[in-house]
C-alpha positions as CSV (number, residue, x, y, z in Angstrom):
1,M,18.5,100.4,127.4
2,R,22.4,100.4,127.4
3,V,23.3,100.5,123.6
4,V,26.9,99.8,122.7
5,P,28.4,100.6,119.3
6,Y,30.0,97.3,117.8
7,Q,33.6,98.8,117.7
8,N,33.5,99.3,121.5
9,F,32.1,95.8,122.2
10,L,35.4,94.2,123.4
11,I,35.9,96.9,126.0
12,V,32.4,96.8,127.2
13,F,32.5,93.0,127.3
14,L,34.9,93.1,130.2
15,F,32.1,94.9,132.1
16,L,29.4,92.8,131.0
17,F,27.7,92.4,134.3
18,I,26.9,96.1,134.5
19,G,25.0,96.2,131.2
20,S,21.3,96.6,130.7
21,C,18.7,96.4,128.1
22,S,14.9,96.8,127.5
23,C,12.2,96.3,125.1
24,F,10.4,99.4,124.0
25,A,7.4,100.6,122.0
26,Q,7.7,102.7,118.8
27,E,8.1,106.4,119.1
28,H,6.4,109.0,117.0
29,D,9.0,111.6,116.2
30,P,8.6,113.5,113.1
31,I,10.0,111.8,109.9
32,T,12.7,113.8,108.3
33,I,12.9,114.0,104.4
34,H,16.5,114.6,103.6
35,L,17.0,116.4,100.3
36,I,20.4,116.0,98.7
37,G,21.1,117.3,95.2
38,D,22.1,120.4,93.2
39,S,21.0,124.1,92.6
40,T,17.7,123.1,91.1
41,M,16.7,121.6,94.5
42,A,18.5,124.0,96.9
43,D,16.9,126.4,99.4
44,Y,18.3,129.9,98.8
45,S,16.2,131.5,101.5
46,D,17.7,129.6,104.4
47,N,21.0,131.6,104.9
48,Y,22.4,130.0,101.7
49,D,24.7,132.8,101.3
50,P,25.7,133.7,104.9
51,G,25.1,137.3,105.9
52,K,23.4,138.2,102.6
53,D,19.8,139.1,102.1
54,Y,18.1,136.5,99.7
55,M,15.6,139.0,98.4
56,Q,18.3,141.4,97.5
57,T,20.8,139.0,96.1
58,R,19.0,135.8,94.7
59,Y,15.3,136.4,94.5
60,P,13.3,135.1,92.5
61,L,15.7,132.1,92.2
62,T,14.0,129.3,93.9
63,G,15.0,125.7,94.3
64,W,12.0,123.3,94.2
65,G,13.2,121.9,97.8
66,Q,12.8,125.4,99.0
67,V,9.0,125.3,98.8
68,F,8.7,121.5,99.5
69,Q,8.0,121.8,103.3
70,A,4.8,123.7,102.7
71,L,3.1,120.7,101.0
72,F,3.3,118.5,104.0
73,T,0.2,119.4,106.1
74,K,-1.3,117.1,108.5
75,K,-4.0,116.1,106.1
76,S,-1.8,115.6,103.1
77,V,0.8,113.4,105.1
78,T,-2.0,110.9,105.5
79,L,-1.8,110.3,101.7
80,L,1.7,109.0,102.3
81,S,0.9,106.6,105.1
82,N,2.8,103.6,103.5
83,L,6.0,105.8,103.2
84,I,5.6,108.1,106.3
85,Q,5.2,106.6,109.6
86,G,3.6,109.4,111.6
87,D,1.6,112.5,111.1
88,S,4.3,115.0,110.7
89,V,7.3,115.7,108.3
90,V,10.4,117.9,108.6
91,V,12.2,118.7,105.3
92,S,15.9,119.1,105.7
93,N,17.4,120.5,102.4
94,K,21.1,120.1,102.1
95,A,21.1,120.4,98.3
96,R,23.9,122.9,97.1
97,G,24.6,124.6,93.9
98,G,27.4,123.3,91.6
99,R,27.4,119.9,93.4
100,S,27.7,116.7,91.6
101,T,27.3,113.4,93.4
102,R,31.1,113.3,93.8
103,T,31.6,116.9,95.1
104,F,28.6,116.5,97.4
105,F,30.4,113.6,99.0
106,Q,33.9,115.2,98.8
107,H,32.8,118.6,100.4
108,G,31.3,116.7,103.5
109,H,27.6,117.3,102.7
110,W,26.9,113.7,102.6
111,A,28.6,113.0,106.0
112,E,26.5,115.6,107.5
113,V,23.3,114.0,106.1
114,Y,24.4,110.5,106.9
115,K,24.9,111.4,110.6
116,A,21.4,112.9,110.9
117,I,19.5,110.0,109.3
118,K,17.1,108.3,111.7
119,P,15.2,105.0,111.0
120,N,12.3,105.5,108.6
121,D,13.6,108.9,107.4
122,L,13.5,109.5,103.6
123,V,16.5,110.4,101.6
124,M,15.6,112.0,98.2
125,M,18.6,112.3,95.9
126,Q,18.6,114.3,92.6
127,F,21.7,114.9,90.8
128,G,23.0,114.8,87.1
129,H,23.3,118.3,86.0
130,N,26.7,118.9,87.4
131,D,27.9,115.3,87.0
132,A,27.5,115.7,83.3
133,S,29.5,119.0,83.1
134,K,32.5,117.7,81.1
135,S,33.6,121.4,80.6
136,K,33.9,121.8,84.4
137,P,36.3,119.2,85.6
138,E,36.0,120.3,89.2
139,R,32.4,119.1,89.0
140,Y,32.3,116.4,86.3
141,V,31.7,112.6,87.0
142,N,31.6,110.0,84.4
143,V,28.4,107.8,84.2
144,R,30.1,105.0,85.9
145,G,31.3,107.3,88.9
146,Y,27.8,108.8,89.0
147,K,26.2,105.4,89.4
148,E,28.8,104.5,92.2
149,F,28.0,107.6,94.3
150,L,24.3,106.9,94.0
151,R,24.9,103.4,95.1
152,L,26.9,104.7,98.0
153,F,24.1,107.1,99.0
154,V,21.5,104.2,98.7
155,T,23.6,101.8,100.7
156,Q,24.5,104.1,103.5
157,T,20.8,105.4,103.8
158,R,19.8,101.8,104.3
159,Q,22.5,101.2,106.9
160,K,20.8,103.9,109.0
161,G,17.4,102.4,108.5
162,G,16.3,105.2,106.1
163,I,14.4,104.8,102.9
164,P,16.3,106.0,99.7
165,I,14.5,107.6,96.8
166,I,16.2,108.3,93.6
167,L,15.1,111.1,91.3
168,T,16.1,111.6,87.6
169,P,17.5,115.1,87.0
170,V,15.0,117.8,86.6
171,P,14.8,119.1,82.9
172,R,16.4,122.0,81.4
173,N,14.2,124.3,79.2
174,Y,15.8,122.8,76.0
175,P,15.6,121.5,73.4
176,W,12.0,122.0,72.2
177,E,11.0,120.3,69.1
178,K,7.6,120.8,67.5
179,G,6.3,122.1,70.8
180,I,7.6,119.2,72.9
181,L,10.2,119.5,75.6
182,K,12.8,116.9,74.8
183,D,15.4,115.2,77.0
184,V,18.9,116.7,77.4
185,H,20.4,114.5,80.1
186,K,20.6,111.3,78.0
187,E,22.9,108.8,79.9
188,Y,22.6,110.9,83.1
189,D,18.9,110.4,83.0
190,S,19.1,106.6,82.4
191,A,21.9,105.9,85.0
192,P,19.7,106.7,88.1
193,K,17.0,104.5,86.6
194,D,19.6,101.7,86.2
195,V,20.7,102.0,89.9
196,A,17.1,102.1,91.1
197,Q,16.4,98.9,89.2
198,E,19.6,97.2,90.3
199,M,19.2,98.0,94.0
200,G,15.4,97.9,94.3
201,V,15.2,101.5,95.1
202,L,12.1,103.7,94.9
203,L,12.3,105.9,91.6
204,I,10.6,109.3,90.8
205,D,11.3,110.0,87.1
206,L,11.3,113.7,87.6
207,N,12.8,114.3,84.1
208,T,9.9,112.7,82.4
209,L,7.1,113.9,84.7
210,A,8.4,117.6,84.6
211,R,8.9,117.5,80.7
212,D,5.4,116.1,80.2
213,F,3.9,118.9,82.4
214,F,6.0,121.6,80.7
215,T,5.0,120.5,77.3
216,K,1.3,120.9,78.2
217,K,2.0,124.4,79.4
218,G,4.1,125.4,76.3
219,K,7.3,126.8,75.7
220,S,6.4,130.4,76.0
221,Y,4.7,130.1,79.4
222,V,7.2,127.9,80.8
223,S,10.2,130.0,79.6
224,K,8.5,133.2,81.0
225,H,7.1,131.9,84.4
226,Y,9.1,128.8,85.3
227,Y,12.7,129.3,84.4
228,M,15.0,132.3,85.3
229,N,14.4,134.3,82.1
230,L,14.0,137.9,83.5
231,S,13.6,141.2,81.9
232,P,16.1,144.0,82.9
233,N,15.1,146.2,86.0
234,T,12.5,143.7,87.1
235,F,14.3,142.2,90.2
236,K,16.9,144.0,92.3
237,A,19.2,141.0,92.2
238,Y,19.2,141.0,88.3
239,P,19.3,144.6,87.1
240,K,20.5,143.5,83.7
241,G,17.9,140.7,83.5
242,E,18.7,136.9,83.2
243,N,18.6,134.3,80.5
244,D,18.9,131.0,82.6
245,N,17.0,127.9,81.3
246,T,18.2,125.6,84.1
247,H,17.1,127.3,87.3
248,F,13.6,128.1,88.5
249,Q,11.6,131.2,89.5
250,V,9.1,130.7,92.4
251,E,6.2,129.5,90.2
252,G,8.5,126.9,88.4
253,A,9.9,125.7,91.7
254,A,6.4,125.3,93.1
255,V,5.2,123.3,90.1
256,V,8.2,121.0,90.4
257,A,7.7,120.5,94.1
258,Q,4.1,119.6,93.6
259,I,5.1,117.1,90.8
260,V,7.5,115.5,93.2
261,F,4.9,115.4,96.0
262,D,2.3,113.8,93.7
263,A,4.9,111.3,92.8
264,L,5.5,110.4,96.4
265,I,1.8,109.9,96.8
266,E,2.0,107.5,93.8
267,L,4.8,105.6,95.4
268,S,3.1,105.4,98.7
269,Q,0.0,103.9,97.1
270,H,2.1,101.1,95.5
271,S,4.4,100.6,98.7
272,P,3.8,98.0,101.2
273,K,2.2,99.2,104.4
274,P,4.5,99.7,107.3
275,Y,4.5,96.6,109.5
276,T,5.7,97.6,113.1
277,I,4.6,97.0,116.6
278,A,2.8,100.3,116.6
279,T,1.0,99.8,113.2
280,T,0.0,96.3,114.4
281,Y,-1.5,97.6,117.6
282,E,-3.5,100.2,115.8
283,K,-4.8,97.7,113.3
284,L,-5.8,95.0,115.8
285,K,-7.3,97.2,118.5
286,K,-10.5,97.8,116.4
287,D,-11.4,94.1,116.5
288,Y,-9.7,93.3,119.8
289,P,-10.3,96.3,122.1
290,H,-8.8,94.4,125.1
291,I,-5.2,94.2,123.7
292,Q,-2.4,96.4,125.0
293,P,0.7,97.5,123.1
294,L,4.2,96.3,124.1
295,T,5.7,99.0,126.3
296,L,9.2,100.0,127.6
297,V,10.5,97.7,130.1
298,N,13.7,98.5,131.9
299,N,15.6,95.3,132.8
300,P,19.3,94.9,133.9
301,S,19.7,91.4,132.7
302,C,21.2,91.7,129.2
303,I,23.6,93.8,127.2
304,T,22.7,95.0,123.7
305,I,25.0,95.6,120.7
306,K,23.2,97.3,117.9
307,D,23.5,97.4,114.1
308,I,26.6,95.0,113.6
309,P,27.2,94.3,110.0
310,Y,26.9,90.6,109.3
311,R,26.7,90.4,105.6
312,Q,27.4,92.7,102.6
313,T,25.3,92.1,99.4
314,K,25.5,93.9,96.2
315,Q,22.4,96.1,97.2
316,Q,23.1,96.7,101.0
317,T,24.8,96.0,104.3
318,L,22.7,93.7,106.4
319,R,22.8,94.2,110.2
320,A,22.2,92.4,113.4
321,D,21.3,93.4,116.9
322,V,22.8,91.0,119.6
323,F,21.3,90.6,123.0
324,I,23.6,88.8,125.5
325,P,22.7,87.7,129.1
326,N,24.3,89.7,131.7
327,S,24.9,87.1,134.3
328,G,26.7,83.7,134.4
329,K,29.8,82.6,132.6
330,G,30.6,80.4,129.6
331,Q,28.6,80.1,126.5
332,Y,24.8,80.2,126.0
333,G,22.3,78.7,123.7
334,S,21.3,81.3,121.1
335,V,18.4,82.2,118.9
336,L,18.4,83.8,115.5
337,L,15.2,85.9,115.3
338,V,13.7,86.5,111.9
339,H,11.0,89.3,111.6
340,G,7.8,89.0,109.5
341,G,6.2,91.4,107.1
342,G,5.1,89.4,103.9
343,W,8.7,89.2,102.6
344,I,8.3,92.9,101.6
345,S,8.3,95.0,104.8
346,G,9.1,94.8,108.6
347,S,12.5,95.0,110.4
348,K,14.4,93.5,113.2
349,E,13.0,96.1,115.6
350,N,9.7,94.1,115.6
351,L,11.3,91.2,117.5
352,K,13.4,93.4,119.8
353,P,11.0,92.8,122.8
354,L,11.1,89.1,122.3
355,A,14.9,89.1,121.8
356,Q,15.3,91.0,125.1
357,R,13.3,88.6,127.0
358,L,15.1,85.6,125.6
359,A,18.4,87.1,126.8
360,E,16.8,87.8,130.1
361,N,16.1,84.1,130.4
362,G,19.7,83.0,129.6
363,Y,19.8,82.8,125.7
364,V,21.9,85.0,123.4
365,A,19.3,86.5,121.0
366,V,20.4,87.8,117.5
367,S,17.7,89.8,115.6
368,V,18.6,90.5,111.9
369,N,17.5,92.2,108.8
370,Y,17.4,90.5,105.6
371,S,16.9,91.2,101.9
372,L,13.2,92.1,101.3
373,S,11.4,91.4,98.0
374,T,11.6,95.1,97.1
375,V,15.4,94.7,97.1
376,A,16.0,91.1,96.0
377,Q,13.8,88.1,95.3
378,F,14.0,84.4,96.4
379,P,16.4,82.9,97.5
380,A,18.2,86.0,98.6
381,A,16.6,86.2,102.0
382,V,17.3,82.5,102.7
383,I,20.9,82.9,101.8
384,D,21.2,85.9,104.1
385,L,19.9,84.0,107.1
386,K,22.2,81.1,106.5
387,A,25.1,83.6,106.4
388,A,23.8,85.0,109.7
389,I,24.0,81.6,111.3
390,K,27.6,81.1,110.1
391,W,28.4,84.7,111.4
392,M,27.1,83.7,114.8
393,R,29.4,80.6,114.8
394,A,32.4,82.8,113.5
395,H,31.8,85.2,116.4
396,S,30.7,82.7,119.0
397,N,33.5,83.7,121.5
398,E,32.7,87.4,121.3
399,F,29.1,86.9,121.9
400,K,29.2,84.0,124.2
401,I,27.4,81.7,121.8
402,D,27.5,78.1,122.1
403,P,28.0,76.9,118.4
404,E,26.3,73.7,119.0
405,R,23.2,75.2,120.5
406,I,21.7,77.7,117.8
407,A,18.1,77.8,117.1
408,I,16.2,79.8,114.6
409,L,12.9,81.7,115.4
410,G,10.6,83.4,112.9
411,A,7.2,85.0,112.9
412,S,4.8,85.1,110.0
413,A,6.9,85.4,106.8
414,G,9.9,85.1,109.0
415,A,8.6,81.8,110.3
416,Q,8.4,80.5,106.8
417,L,12.0,81.6,106.2
418,A,13.1,80.1,109.7
419,T,11.5,76.8,108.9
420,L,13.1,76.6,105.5
421,V,16.4,77.5,106.8
422,G,16.2,75.0,109.5
423,V,15.3,72.0,107.3
424,S,17.7,72.8,104.4
425,A,21.1,72.7,106.1
426,S,24.0,72.5,103.6
427,N,21.7,72.8,100.6
428,P,23.9,74.0,97.8
429,M,21.0,76.1,96.3
430,F,21.3,78.3,99.3
431,F,25.1,78.4,99.6
432,D,26.5,81.9,100.7
433,G,30.0,81.3,99.7
434,N,31.4,80.6,103.3
435,K,32.8,77.1,103.6
436,E,34.4,77.6,107.0
437,F,31.2,77.4,109.0
438,N,28.1,75.4,108.7
439,D,24.5,76.7,108.7
440,K,22.9,73.8,110.7
441,V,20.5,74.8,113.6
442,Q,19.5,72.6,116.5
443,G,15.9,73.8,116.8
444,V,13.2,75.9,114.9
445,I,10.4,78.0,116.4
446,N,7.8,78.8,113.9
447,I,5.4,81.5,115.1
448,D,2.3,81.5,112.7
449,G,4.0,80.9,109.4
450,I,3.3,78.6,106.6
451,T,5.5,75.6,105.7
452,S,4.4,75.2,102.2
453,F,3.4,77.5,99.3
454,I,2.0,74.7,97.3
455,H,0.0,72.9,99.8
456,P,-3.7,72.7,99.1
457,D,-4.3,74.8,102.3
458,A,-2.1,77.5,101.1
459,R,-3.5,80.9,100.1
460,E,-0.6,83.0,99.3
461,S,-1.0,85.1,96.2
462,E,0.4,88.5,94.9
463,I,2.7,89.4,97.8
464,A,4.3,86.0,97.9
465,G,4.6,86.3,94.1
466,K,6.6,89.5,94.4
467,W,9.2,87.5,96.4
468,L,9.1,84.3,94.4
469,G,9.4,85.9,91.0
470,G,5.8,85.4,89.9
471,L,2.4,83.9,90.8
472,Q,2.3,80.1,91.3
473,D,1.1,79.4,87.7
474,E,3.9,81.6,86.4
475,N,6.9,80.3,88.6
476,F,5.8,77.0,90.2
477,N,9.3,75.9,90.7
478,N,10.2,78.8,93.0
479,W,7.0,78.2,95.0
480,R,8.0,74.7,95.5
481,L,11.6,75.4,96.3
482,A,10.6,77.9,98.9
483,S,8.4,75.3,100.7
484,A,10.1,73.9,103.8
485,L,7.8,70.9,103.7
486,E,9.7,69.6,100.7
487,Y,13.0,69.4,102.5
488,V,12.1,67.5,105.7
489,D,14.3,64.4,106.2
490,N,15.9,62.5,109.2
491,N,18.4,65.4,109.6
492,S,15.7,67.9,110.3
493,P,15.8,69.6,113.8
494,P,13.0,69.7,116.4
495,I,10.3,72.2,115.7
496,L,8.0,74.3,117.8
497,F,4.8,75.7,116.3
498,V,3.0,78.6,118.0
499,N,0.0,79.4,116.1
500,S,-3.0,81.9,116.0
501,S,-6.6,80.7,115.4
502,Q,-6.3,81.9,111.8
503,D,-5.9,78.6,109.8
504,R,-4.4,80.2,106.7
505,F,-1.2,80.6,108.5
506,H,-0.7,76.9,109.2
507,A,-0.6,75.7,105.7
508,G,1.5,72.5,105.6
509,R,2.1,72.3,109.3
510,D,0.2,69.0,109.9
511,D,1.9,67.3,107.1
512,M,5.3,68.5,108.2
513,I,4.6,67.0,111.7
514,S,3.5,63.7,110.1
515,K,7.0,63.7,108.3
516,L,8.8,64.6,111.4
517,N,7.1,61.9,113.3
518,S,8.0,59.3,110.7
519,Y,11.6,60.2,111.4
520,Q,11.0,60.2,115.2
521,I,11.9,64.1,115.4
522,Y,10.4,66.0,118.2
523,S,7.7,68.7,117.4
524,E,5.0,70.4,119.4
525,V,2.0,72.7,118.6
526,H,0.4,75.4,120.7
527,T,-2.6,77.3,119.4
528,L,-3.6,80.6,121.1
529,Q,-7.4,80.5,121.1
530,Q,-9.2,83.6,119.6
531,S,-5.9,85.2,118.6
532,P,-5.2,87.2,115.4
533,H,-2.2,86.8,113.2
534,S,0.7,89.0,114.6
535,F,-0.5,88.1,118.2
536,W,3.2,88.0,119.3
537,L,3.4,91.8,118.9
538,V,0.7,92.7,121.5
539,H,-0.4,91.8,124.9
540,P,-2.1,89.5,126.2
541,W,-0.4,87.0,123.7
542,F,3.2,88.2,123.9
543,L,4.0,86.4,127.3
544,P,2.4,83.1,126.4
545,T,4.4,83.0,123.2
546,L,7.5,83.8,125.1
547,N,6.9,81.1,127.5
548,H,6.2,78.5,124.9
549,C,9.5,79.3,123.3
550,L,11.4,79.1,126.5
551,E,9.9,75.8,127.5
552,F,10.7,74.4,124.1
553,L,14.4,75.6,124.2
554,D,14.8,74.3,127.7
555,K,13.4,70.9,126.5
556,I,15.6,70.5,123.4
557,W,18.8,71.6,125.3
């Protein structure tokens, strides 16, 4: 695949005919967990002080990140299957002593981490100790600045397809009151919680978890075995002893690392399962042993521009991949592709094979990410997709898009979204603030997605409720407003339904077709017999799905 950075697109566009692209299967490289933070997390054994012997100059000082890697065995990683895609983990510890969020950024540490982040990597951030150091202005960051830098790390992690995890600062060994270790961080403990809540980020409340554990062990044991309270002449690096109630000895670091690992397991158990081409194949092959995964296909018929920002929300930068036919002149019909995943997972990578094949057959394909329910609830995703349509029109000359021939295609939850977007043009409830371009589409392709949450045949429950702000009996209005069936009128576009043999994913379809017929609006239905949901992500159903889409597009245009 020829992948072109967006900033170089105009140059490459002059050589459009030499481009190429492909669709490809998921790779299984190790997932990297990037640790960013301060001295309580740092790895002192890995040439932390260049040219110096750790055992002679630092030991037993140990950051909890220093012993984190050992917890990730092949067996233990299976406990993190909803967070870790694969069976191996590499911990990259870039935490440094004396760093606040501000100085971690200013000293270039974050730039190094950002460059290394791969899709699905985890970035675990734990700061606060140095941010709160008012007596050390070279480190100090007020609470407002602390939050802003955390937001920056979260946003840029998501830009690279990584998963941010915020940790509250690990406790100091004071104050103890009546046998209970109390919180010393105050606002610098609540600030990361605020950012996590605001941006829909996974949170590990390390301050609370560690204080609870330490309280059970007792002040005497914790002070002697966990923190750096050392008697004279015990360790070569500390001949005079040490009285340090912030940093850890080996045992303390190991305990904190285990607390963090256990918290990751808890997060994984409550996180949505990864929804990818690879995980779909693994799930379906048990009941459909004849299926084959989508594989790498080299094809010289389109050019790909990856990860172009199309919308900035409060929580994240949303990005698009654009696939452009590599033959012919003028402008092409185009298709906006919307991935599935229960409104809570999935990514634009899932529809990359379909996007490539659409471009191969003469259509510009734009595959996008949008706000998932873990980040923002309804109607955020709808507004994102309408913004994407306007963005396509705004950049129609650059991407060879005919602004009067734009269709939207979605799969599963993405099909529900695509259909809703298609039948709600110019609806003020979904206005994104852009008055210059319109959000109307000229066709909708619904691949196994419902058209109504409130239809008698609908069987959506908790997962939909996470997106819609409550279950149906708790927030009926949102369930109704998110139902495309409620918006069908004489301005609705033609619609193609490509369905599995699983009836639950067709809720509202037949009623929608009846409404469309009453307005003499074209629609068609194709059911792939004996097919499971997510059939479009595996062979033998991928190519029939593609062909139905192409025939429909050719028909309406």
